[in-house]
C-alpha distance (Angstrom), angle and dihedral (degrees) to the residues before:
residue distance angle dihedral
X1 . . .
X2 3.74 . .
X3 3.76 123.6 .
X4 3.80 90.6 -120.4
X5 3.78 91.3 55.0
X6 3.81 91.5 48.7
X7 3.82 90.7 51.7
X8 3.83 91.4 50.6
X9 3.77 91.3 51.7
X10 3.77 90.9 49.6
X11 3.74 91.9 53.6
X12 3.78 90.7 48.4
X13 3.84 90.9 49.8
X14 3.79 89.7 47.9
X15 3.78 91.8 51.9
X16 3.79 91.6 47.6
X17 3.76 91.7 50.8
X18 3.78 101.3 37.0
X19 3.79 100.2 32.1
X20 3.79 97.6 77.7
X21 3.78 88.7 44.1
X22 3.79 91.4 53.0
X23 3.81 90.9 43.3
X24 3.82 92.2 50.1
X25 3.78 90.1 47.5
X26 3.77 91.3 49.5
X27 3.77 92.5 49.3
X28 3.73 91.8 47.3
X29 3.76 90.8 49.5
X30 3.81 89.7 49.8
X31 3.81 91.0 48.6
X32 3.76 90.6 48.5
X33 3.81 90.8 49.6
X34 3.83 90.3 48.4
X35 3.78 92.1 49.4
X36 3.78 90.9 46.4
X37 3.79 89.9 49.6
X38 3.81 90.9 50.1
X39 3.80 90.6 47.5
X40 3.79 92.7 51.0
X41 3.79 90.1 46.1
X42 3.80 91.1 51.5
X43 3.83 91.5 48.3
X44 3.80 89.7 51.0
X45 3.83 91.1 47.0
X46 3.82 89.9 50.7
X47 3.81 92.2 51.5
X48 3.80 92.6 47.6
X49 3.83 91.0 48.8
X50 3.81 99.5 43.6
X51 3.81 104.9 31.3
X52 3.86 97.6 72.7
X53 3.82 90.1 53.7
X54 3.77 92.8 44.4
X55 3.79 90.3 50.5
X56 3.82 91.1 48.4
X57 3.82 93.0 51.3
X58 3.80 94.8 44.6
X59 3.83 92.5 45.8
X60 3.79 89.7 49.7
X61 3.83 90.8 49.6
X62 3.80 90.4 51.7
X63 3.83 93.0 46.7
X64 3.84 92.8 46.7
X65 3.78 90.8 48.1
X66 3.79 90.0 54.0
X67 3.78 91.8 55.1
X68 3.83 89.6 52.1
X69 3.80 90.3 -146.1
X70 3.79 135.0 92.3
X71 3.77 136.2 178.4
X72 3.81 110.9 -120.6
X73 3.81 92.3 -157.7
X74 3.82 91.2 52.9
X75 3.79 90.8 45.4
X76 3.80 92.3 53.4
X77 3.76 91.9 43.5
X78 3.81 91.3 54.4
X79 3.82 91.2 45.2
X80 3.82 90.1 55.8
X81 3.75 92.1 40.3
X82 3.80 91.6 55.8
X83 3.81 92.1 45.4
X84 3.80 91.0 47.7
X85 3.82 91.5 52.1
X86 3.83 90.3 48.8
X87 3.82 90.7 50.1
X88 3.81 96.9 46.0
X89 3.82 104.9 36.3
X90 3.82 117.7 91.8
X91 3.79 97.3 -153.9
X92 3.78 135.7 34.2
X93 3.82 90.0 -121.4
X94 3.81 91.1 60.0
X95 3.78 88.5 49.2
X96 3.84 91.4 51.1
X97 3.77 90.2 52.7
X98 3.81 90.2 53.8
X99 3.80 90.6 49.1
X100 3.82 90.7 50.4
X101 3.80 91.2 52.5
X102 3.86 94.9 49.5
X103 3.79 119.7 109.8
X104 3.85 107.6 -131.1
X105 3.79 98.2 -175.9
X106 3.80 112.8 128.3
X107 3.83 93.8 14.2
X108 3.80 117.9 134.0
X109 3.83 107.0 -97.6
X110 3.81 96.4 -134.1
X111 3.79 90.5 56.0
X112 3.81 89.9 54.7
X113 3.79 93.6 45.9
X114 3.80 93.1 48.4
X115 3.78 92.4 47.6
X116 3.80 91.3 47.2
X117 3.82 88.8 55.2
X118 3.81 89.8 56.6
X119 3.78 90.1 48.3
X120 3.79 91.2 51.1
X121 3.82 91.2 55.9
X122 3.80 89.8 47.4
X123 3.81 88.7 53.1
X124 3.81 90.0 55.3
X125 3.80 91.8 48.0
X126 3.78 93.1 46.0
X127 3.80 89.9 49.6
X128 3.81 89.9 61.6
X129 3.82 96.2 50.8
X130 3.81 108.8 88.1
X131 3.81 98.7 166.4
X132 3.79 120.6 71.1
X133 3.80 93.5 -132.0
X134 3.81 88.9 53.8
X135 3.80 91.0 50.8
X136 3.79 91.3 50.3
X137 3.78 92.2 46.4
X138 3.78 91.1 50.1
X139 3.82 91.6 50.7
X140 3.80 91.9 49.3
X141 3.79 93.6 50.2
X142 3.81 97.2 39.9
X143 3.81 96.7 46.0
X144 3.78 93.3 49.0
X145 3.76 91.1 47.1
X146 3.81 93.7 49.9
X147 3.82 95.5 45.3
X148 3.80 94.2 45.7
X149 3.78 94.8 45.5
X150 3.83 94.0 50.6
X151 3.80 97.4 42.2
X152 3.81 108.5 28.8
X153 3.78 106.4 24.3
X154 3.76 114.5 68.0
X155 3.80 120.9 -122.9
X156 3.82 95.1 -108.5
X157 3.83 94.6 71.1
X158 3.78 109.9 119.0
X159 3.81 117.8 -118.3
X160 3.79 90.5 -129.0
X161 3.81 89.8 59.9
X162 3.79 91.7 55.3
X163 3.80 92.2 45.8
X164 3.79 87.3 54.7
X165 3.78 88.9 63.5
X166 3.78 91.6 64.6
X167 3.78 99.9 34.3
X168 3.79 94.1 49.2
X169 3.78 90.9 -118.9
X170 3.74 127.1 130.5
X171 3.76 123.7 -108.2
X172 3.76 129.6 154.2
X173 3.76 122.1 -109.1
X174 3.79 117.2 -137.1
X175 3.79 100.1 -156.0
X176 3.77 135.7 150.6
X177 3.82 87.6 -141.3
X178 3.78 106.2 45.2
X179 3.81 95.6 172.9
X180 3.81 92.8 58.6
X181 3.76 91.0 45.2
X182 3.83 91.9 51.0
X183 3.82 90.0 48.9
X184 3.79 90.0 52.0
X185 3.82 92.0 50.6
X186 3.78 92.3 50.3
X187 3.80 93.1 47.4
X188 3.80 94.8 49.1
X189 3.83 93.1 45.6
X190 3.81 89.3 56.2
X191 3.76 91.9 49.3
X192 3.77 88.8 49.0
X193 3.80 90.6 60.4
X194 3.80 92.6 46.4
X195 3.81 97.9 47.8
X196 3.81 106.7 36.0
X197 3.79 93.6 146.3
X198 3.80 91.8 58.1
X199 3.77 93.1 41.8
X200 3.78 93.4 53.7
X201 3.81 88.4 63.7
X202 3.80 90.3 37.9
X203 3.78 93.3 53.1
X204 3.81 93.2 56.1
X205 3.81 90.6 67.1
X206 3.78 100.9 23.1
X207 3.80 93.3 108.6
X208 3.78 91.5 55.8
X209 3.79 91.3 47.2
X210 3.81 94.3 47.2
X211 3.80 90.1 50.2
X212 3.80 93.1 49.7
X213 3.81 93.5 45.3
X214 3.79 92.7 48.0
X215 3.78 91.5 50.2
X216 3.78 90.4 48.6
X217 3.83 92.3 47.5
X218 3.80 90.1 59.3
X219 3.80 92.5 51.6
X220 3.82 91.1 41.4
X221 3.78 94.3 56.7
X222 3.78 92.7 43.9
X223 3.80 92.0 61.6
X224 3.79 94.9 39.5
X225 3.81 88.3 54.4
X226 3.81 90.0 49.2
X227 3.80 90.5 49.2
X228 3.81 92.2 48.8
X229 3.81 90.0 54.0
X230 3.81 90.4 49.6
X231 3.82 90.3 48.4
X232 3.79 91.1 52.2
X233 3.83 90.1 58.4
X234 3.79 93.3 45.0
X235 3.80 91.3 46.1
X236 3.82 89.0 58.2
X237 3.79 88.8 52.2
X238 3.83 92.0 49.7
X239 3.80 92.3 48.6
X240 3.80 91.5 48.7
X241 3.84 90.1 49.0
X242 3.79 89.0 54.3
X243 3.83 87.9 59.8
X244 3.85 92.6 40.3
X245 3.80 88.7 -118.6
X246 3.79 93.2 151.3
X247 3.81 96.7 174.4
X248 3.79 91.1 59.6
X249 3.81 91.0 43.4
X250 3.82 89.1 57.1
X251 3.81 92.9 46.9
X252 3.81 96.7 47.9
X253 3.81 93.6 40.7
X254 3.80 89.5 49.0
X255 3.80 91.1 54.0
X256 3.80 89.9 50.0
X257 3.81 91.5 50.0
X258 3.78 92.8 50.6
X259 3.82 91.4 52.0
X260 3.88 93.8 45.0
X261 3.84 111.9 21.8
X262 3.84 92.8 178.8
X263 3.79 97.5 53.7
X264 3.83 122.9 109.3
X265 3.81 113.4 -153.6
X266 3.81 99.2 61.0
X267 3.81 91.1 47.2
X268 3.82 89.3 55.9
X269 3.81 93.1 44.4
X270 3.82 91.1 49.8
X271 3.79 92.1 50.7
X272 3.79 90.2 46.5
X273 3.80 91.9 53.6
X274 3.78 93.4 49.1
X275 3.80 91.9 49.3
X276 3.77 94.8 48.1
X277 3.78 93.2 49.5
X278 3.81 87.5 48.1
X279 3.82 95.5 -154.1
X280 3.76 141.7 92.6
X281 3.80 116.2 -85.9
X282 3.80 123.0 -172.1
X283 3.78 88.1 -10.5
X284 3.80 95.0 -52.6
X285 3.86 111.5 126.8
X286 3.75 124.3 -174.4
X287 3.81 91.7 -95.7
X288 3.83 88.1 61.5
X289 3.80 90.1 48.3
X290 3.79 87.5 55.1
X291 3.81 89.7 51.8
X292 3.84 90.0 49.9
X293 3.81 91.2 51.0
X294 3.82 91.2 50.0
X295 3.79 89.6 52.4
X296 3.80 88.2 49.9
X297 3.82 91.0 55.5
X298 3.82 89.7 50.5
X299 3.85 91.6 51.6
X300 3.81 94.3 44.0
X301 3.82 107.0 33.1
X302 3.78 92.5 161.4
X303 3.81 95.8 55.1
X304 3.82 105.9 39.4
X305 3.82 100.6 126.0
X306 3.86 99.0 94.8
X307 3.81 91.0 43.4
X308 3.82 90.1 51.6
X309 3.79 89.8 52.0
X310 3.80 91.1 51.6
X311 3.82 89.7 48.6
X312 3.79 86.8 55.2
X313 3.78 90.9 53.2
X314 3.81 91.6 48.2
X315 3.78 93.0 50.9
X316 3.82 89.7 46.2
X317 3.82 90.0 54.3
X318 3.80 89.2 50.3
X319 3.79 91.3 51.6
X320 3.82 97.5 -111.2
X321 3.81 97.3 132.1
X322 3.82 96.0 170.1
X323 3.82 94.2 53.4
X324 3.82 91.4 43.4
X325 3.82 91.4 52.4
X326 3.82 90.4 48.6
X327 3.83 91.0 53.1
X328 3.78 92.2 47.7
X329 3.82 92.2 50.6
X330 3.81 91.4 47.8
X331 3.82 91.0 49.7
X332 3.83 89.4 49.9
X333 3.81 89.9 52.1
X334 3.79 94.2 48.5
X335 3.84 102.6 42.1
X336 3.84 95.5 76.8
X337 3.79 92.5 46.3
X338 3.82 94.2 46.1
X339 3.79 97.5 41.2
X340 3.82 94.3 105.1
X341 3.79 93.9 45.8
X342 3.77 92.8 45.2
X343 3.80 93.3 52.1
X344 3.78 96.6 45.3
X345 3.81 87.9 113.6
X346 3.77 92.5 62.5
X347 3.80 92.0 94.9
X348 3.86 91.5 59.5
X349 3.82 88.4 43.6
X350 3.79 88.3 54.3
X351 3.77 86.5 56.0
X352 3.84 85.3 61.0
X353 3.78 90.8 59.1
X354 3.81 89.3 145.0
X355 3.80 87.2 78.5
X356 3.78 90.9 73.8
X357 3.79 91.0 59.5
X358 3.82 94.7 72.1
X359 3.78 134.2 47.0
X360 3.79 91.5 -122.4
X361 3.82 92.4 49.4
X362 3.76 91.3 48.8
X363 3.81 88.8 52.0
X364 3.83 90.6 54.3
X365 3.79 92.0 51.7
X366 3.78 92.7 45.3
X367 3.81 93.1 50.8
X368 3.78 92.0 47.4
X369 3.81 93.2 51.3
X370 3.81 91.6 43.6
X371 3.80 90.3 53.6
X372 3.76 93.3 48.9
X373 3.80 98.9 42.2
X374 3.83 101.4 35.8
X375 3.77 103.7 -106.2
X376 3.79 132.1 144.0
X377 3.81 111.1 -14.5
X378 3.80 89.5 6.6
X379 3.80 95.7 55.1
X380 3.84 108.6 115.9
X381 3.83 93.1 -155.3
X382 3.82 93.0 49.7
X383 3.81 92.7 47.2
X384 3.79 89.8 49.0
X385 3.77 89.6 48.8
X386 3.81 90.9 51.8
X387 3.80 89.2 51.6
X388 3.81 91.9 48.9
X389 3.80 92.2 49.1
X390 3.83 88.8 53.6
X391 3.83 86.9 54.4
X392 3.84 89.9 50.9
X393 3.81 91.7 -115.9
X394 3.78 94.6 137.4
X395 3.77 98.5 164.5
X396 3.80 95.7 53.6
X397 3.83 92.3 40.1
X398 3.82 91.1 53.2
X399 3.81 90.1 49.8
X400 3.83 91.4 53.3
X401 3.82 90.4 50.4
X402 3.78 90.4 54.0
X403 3.81 91.0 44.2
X404 3.81 89.2 57.7
X405 3.80 94.4 51.3
X406 3.80 91.6 44.1
X407 3.86 87.5 55.7
X408 3.79 89.5 48.3
X409 3.83 89.7 53.0
X410 3.84 93.1 46.1
X411 3.80 91.4 50.9
X412 3.83 92.2 42.6
X413 3.82 89.9 -134.5
X414 3.78 94.7 150.0
X415 3.84 93.0 152.4
X416 3.80 87.6 75.1
X417 3.79 98.8 47.3
X418 3.81 89.9 89.2
X419 3.82 90.5 57.9
X420 3.78 89.2 47.5
X421 3.78 94.8 52.6
X422 3.78 92.1 45.6
X423 3.81 91.1 51.6
X424 3.81 91.9 49.0
X425 3.80 93.1 52.0
X426 3.79 97.5 41.4
X427 3.83 101.9 40.5
X428 3.82 102.0 26.8
X429 3.79 96.2 32.9
X430 3.80 114.0 161.9
X431 3.79 92.6 11.1
X432 3.78 89.8 61.7
X433 3.80 94.7 43.8
X434 3.78 91.5 54.1
X435 3.82 90.9 62.6
X436 3.81 88.1 76.7
X437 3.80 109.4 0.1
X438 3.81 94.0 174.0
X439 3.83 94.6 66.8
X440 3.81 89.9 120.1
X441 3.81 87.2 67.9
X442 3.81 92.4 63.4
X443 3.82 110.8 89.7
X444 3.77 130.5 -162.6
X445 3.79 109.7 -129.6
X446 3.81 120.7 -156.5
X447 3.79 115.4 -172.1
X448 3.78 103.7 -148.3
X449 3.81 90.3 178.9
X450 3.81 90.4 80.3
X451 3.81 97.3 36.7
X452 3.79 120.2 129.5
X453 3.77 128.0 166.5
X454 3.79 90.3 -74.6
X455 3.83 111.2 13.7
X456 3.81 136.0 64.6
X457 3.77 139.5 156.7
X458 3.80 118.7 -111.3
X459 3.80 130.6 -166.4
X460 3.81 146.2 154.4
X461 3.80 127.0 -117.3
X462 3.78 107.1 -150.9
X463 3.81 105.6 -155.6
X464 3.82 92.9 173.0
X465 3.77 128.5 95.1
X466 3.83 92.7 -119.6
X467 3.78 127.7 92.0
X468 3.80 113.3 -132.8
X469 3.76 118.2 -147.2
X470 3.81 134.8 -157.6
X471 3.80 93.2 15.7
X472 3.82 126.9 -173.0
X473 3.77 123.0 -178.4
X474 3.83 121.7 -149.0
X475 3.80 113.1 -167.2
X476 3.80 113.8 -146.6
X477 3.82 112.6 -157.5
X478 3.79 128.0 -167.6
X479 3.81 108.3 -159.5
X480 3.79 131.5 -165.6
X481 3.79 113.2 -76.9
X482 3.82 91.2 25.7
X483 3.80 121.1 114.5
X484 3.79 117.6 -105.2
X485 3.77 109.6 -92.0
X486 3.81 93.0 24.8
X487 3.81 113.0 113.7
X488 3.79 141.4 -176.4
X489 3.83 111.8 -141.6
X490 3.80 127.6 -136.2
X491 3.82 128.6 -179.6
X492 3.80 111.2 -127.9
X493 3.82 114.8 -143.8
X494 3.75 121.6 -54.4
X495 3.79 131.3 -40.6
X496 3.81 108.6 -82.4
X497 3.82 121.8 -140.8
X498 3.83 93.8 -141.3
X499 3.82 140.0 21.0
X500 3.80 100.2 -172.2
X501 3.81 124.4 -140.6
X502 3.82 117.5 -97.1
X503 3.80 92.1 6.7
X504 3.77 138.8 106.0
X505 3.83 115.2 -120.6
X506 3.81 126.0 -165.9
X507 3.78 120.5 -141.8
X508 3.81 90.8 -168.4
X509 3.78 134.6 -116.9
X510 3.78 125.2 -34.3
X511 3.79 131.3 -161.8
X512 3.79 117.1 -136.2
X513 3.78 107.7 -164.3
X514 3.83 115.2 131.6
X515 3.78 139.6 154.6
X516 3.80 105.4 -125.4
X517 3.77 134.6 162.3
X518 3.79 93.4 -9.2
X519 3.80 101.9 -43.7
X520 3.80 143.0 56.1
X521 3.81 118.5 -88.0
X522 3.78 128.7 -155.3
X523 3.82 138.6 162.2
X524 3.80 91.3 -63.4
X525 3.83 89.5 64.0
X526 3.82 96.2 53.3
X527 3.80 114.6 119.8
X528 3.79 98.7 171.8
X529 3.77 136.9 4.5
X530 3.78 126.0 -155.7
X531 3.77 132.3 155.3
X532 3.80 141.3 -155.5
X533 3.79 118.4 -138.6
X534 3.78 116.1 -152.8
X535 3.81 115.1 -165.5
X536 3.78 137.9 147.9
X537 3.79 90.1 -97.4
X538 3.80 101.3 39.7
X539 3.78 149.7 7.2
X540 3.79 106.5 -155.3
X541 3.77 145.5 146.1
X542 3.81 113.2 -96.5
X543 3.79 117.6 -159.7
X544 3.78 137.3 175.7
X545 3.84 115.0 -93.3
X546 3.80 89.7 -115.7
X547 3.82 92.3 55.5
X548 3.84 93.6 46.8
X549 3.79 93.6 46.4
X550 3.79 93.8 50.6
X551 3.80 92.2 46.0
X552 3.83 95.0 49.3
X553 3.82 95.5 44.4
X554 3.84 88.9 50.9
X555 3.85 92.2 49.2
X556 3.80 91.8 46.3
X557 3.79 92.3 50.4
X558 3.78 91.5 52.1
X559 3.82 93.2 45.3
X560 3.80 96.3 47.1
X561 3.84 125.2 -157.5
X562 3.80 119.1 -0.5
X563 3.83 113.9 -145.8
X564 3.85 112.3 -122.6
X565 3.77 92.7 -131.6
X566 3.80 89.4 64.8
X567 3.82 88.8 64.9
X568 3.82 92.2 64.4
X569 3.82 90.1 -148.6
X570 3.82 122.2 122.3
X571 3.83 118.4 -126.6
X572 3.83 93.3 -123.0
X573 3.80 89.4 65.6
X574 3.83 87.7 70.9
X575 3.76 125.3 76.3
X576 3.79 141.2 169.7
X577 3.78 134.2 -167.0
X578 3.82 140.4 -176.5
X579 3.74 122.2 -120.8
X580 3.84 106.7 -164.5
X581 3.75 117.6 -150.7
X582 3.79 134.6 163.2
X583 3.79 109.7 -57.2
X584 3.84 98.4 -6.6
X585 3.76 146.9 33.4
X586 3.78 126.0 -119.9
X587 3.74 114.0 -145.4
X588 3.80 113.7 -149.8
X589 3.80 119.6 -161.5
X590 3.81 126.6 -167.9
X591 3.80 117.2 -161.7
X592 3.83 130.0 177.7
X593 3.82 113.8 -84.2
X594 3.83 87.4 -130.4
X595 3.83 86.2 78.7
X596 3.83 90.7 71.9
X597 3.82 90.6 81.2
X598 3.82 87.5 61.8
X599 3.83 88.7 61.6
X600 3.82 90.9 -131.0
X601 3.81 127.1 -154.0
X602 3.80 112.1 -165.9
X603 3.80 133.3 -152.0
X604 3.81 128.5 172.5
X605 3.79 111.9 -146.4
X606 3.80 121.1 -161.5
X607 3.77 114.4 173.7
X608 3.75 105.3 -51.5
X609 3.76 95.6 -21.3
X610 3.82 125.8 97.8
X611 3.80 121.3 -156.3
X612 3.79 123.5 -166.3
X613 3.79 118.3 -155.9
X614 3.77 116.5 -94.6
X615 3.77 88.4 -159.5
X616 3.82 126.0 34.1
X617 3.79 117.1 162.8
X618 3.77 143.3 134.0
X619 3.78 111.6 -111.6
X620 3.76 132.6 161.0
X621 3.77 94.6 -8.2
X622 3.84 94.9 -50.1
X623 3.76 140.1 92.2
X624 3.80 104.5 -117.9
X625 3.79 118.6 -156.6
X626 3.76 130.9 -177.8
X627 3.82 125.1 -167.4
X628 3.81 116.7 -168.3
X629 3.79 121.0 -142.5
X630 3.80 90.2 1.2
X631 3.84 97.5 131.2
X632 3.83 112.8 31.9
X633 3.81 108.7 -142.2
X634 3.83 95.7 -140.0
X635 3.82 90.9 60.7
X636 3.76 91.5 61.8
X637 3.83 96.3 41.5
X638 3.79 94.1 51.0
X639 3.77 92.6 44.9
X640 3.77 91.1 -119.7
X641 3.78 114.3 159.0
X642 3.76 111.4 -104.0
X643 3.81 113.3 -136.8
X644 3.81 112.9 -106.3
X645 3.79 112.1 -79.3
X646 3.78 131.1 -158.8
X647 3.75 135.2 176.8
X648 3.81 111.0 -132.6
X649 3.83 116.7 -155.5
X650 3.80 114.2 -170.3
X651 3.79 112.3 -164.2
X652 3.80 136.9 175.7
X653 3.85 87.3 -101.4
X654 3.78 98.3 47.7
X655 3.83 142.2 -71.3
X656 3.81 126.5 -52.0
X657 3.81 121.5 -164.1
X658 3.79 122.8 -155.0
X659 3.81 121.1 -168.0
X660 3.81 115.9 -135.7
X661 3.83 111.7 -145.1
X662 3.81 120.2 -167.6
X663 3.80 117.7 -171.7
X664 3.84 127.6 -154.1
X665 3.80 90.7 -89.0
X666 3.77 91.3 56.2
X667 3.81 94.8 -108.5
X668 3.79 114.7 147.7
X669 3.78 127.6 -143.7
X670 3.78 130.8 -177.2
X671 3.75 125.2 -146.7
X672 3.79 135.9 165.1
X673 3.79 114.7 -98.9
């Protein structure tokens, strides 16, 4: 074999042996280069995504630090807004978009700096996750860790203890709630076993993340504690306002203002108290209150509606009706537009969910929402109506009342209709009742024949002689475990074009199935049912006959006898007649329609027997009653003495007794006892 041939064979053998090795090495190098390229591209993508938000937060922190002032309400709102976005967003990119859209003006600078530090660590982590499933796994782990650490674990936990969660090491947790901490440890250990690929990348930067989160937790709790102290002062002002104790409102609101000069609610409550007392306190006359409110509108240009309403009240107290009306109209125009801005504190208030568990706490929440959304006392239309009533302009005042409730219907803000009705009755009183004095003759009808655990049919029996148009029915339900007088509202069916006089009208079936106070509620949990009827002619409570009868009889018993002269109705305006029929006599009674405002409940008493009216309506300007079997015909024919009879009228002001006299000819007369 020649040397040349041997050399050729050697080269061939070398290629056969080394070729695959070289090919494998080349492929591995190419794969490494590809992975490196992907890694660098991901790091670049992370910087491009996160850096604008980081710059925005750090610039805002620097700017806010230069002003040396922050708004504690705004700070807490942003804290909760950031946490809510982290809790609800499925990906870190969605979360970054939310952070980019957040307004950081007025936020405490150290909160922004601490949160930016967390975001910077997340950027580094995100930059190392090339695969989508790794990115999603990282977001799930990191977001849960951040939220739990800041909200559940107290700030005195050592960083080494938290690191131990992810490294598998020990470490003792110093926590005021050891059970929650233990639960967190167990949960994260299980996730560690399930998601090792994600955790390998997570662990590389876990120390930086733990340090950033722990630093943030300390700042986080500092401002939540400060906000809690401010809320305690404002809560006292709200509770005093509920009782119209304006001196204490001023004192508590003043304390809140001194501790947080940039806040909004206490400033409004303080102005409200000064206006309602209508005097100078500590050298502050109403003109100065007006100046304070104008400064408020300058500081908070996006949430001026409640201040404009209070300005209207102040000008009304000073006798400037034109300026007051202008302020009310401007507030009415701004409330719908500013509703979102005015309620931006609702997320922090949701964090105070414990308030709903007590009557007093519910009152605080209701007053806050009413102030911010223009309900009850803070309704521009209702305040303008009150001013117009005081000027004896009943027609225009009534129109403004109906304008308000039409707006409430158009905005579907039925939660506030209870505040509205309460304001109308308490601060307009008789003026409001005169809009539709026959409201007692509207009955809530519940059809139990079609009731199931969740559905029933609801209607209104209109026993008046007036048609009601454009009617909406709002069912108000008091469930078990709720305080008396506290209601959940439900819209029944659609708005009906007509509720005819002296006719029952069905609004259809309604489903009652609601999550409330920790469990689901249905018809079996109903303690009391009431309703509010909203029509062109009236906005009134509508109750079942049984509810109304029991309420009036109780009020009459506590009030005692009502002197006839207080009724201002002459006896000759009342009449009664017998309508003989086979086997019995109907006794018909006509009473003045003016009695409807007394909310009367009638009973005819003959000897030991009590007769309730089979017919009780308003027709032709009179209350028309019919009592079946009240005057047996044979008693009159045989000249037998009829036992003494009297017509008892229980009213909300007391009881009135009418004597029923029947002469030998069977004629009936009524007279006051």
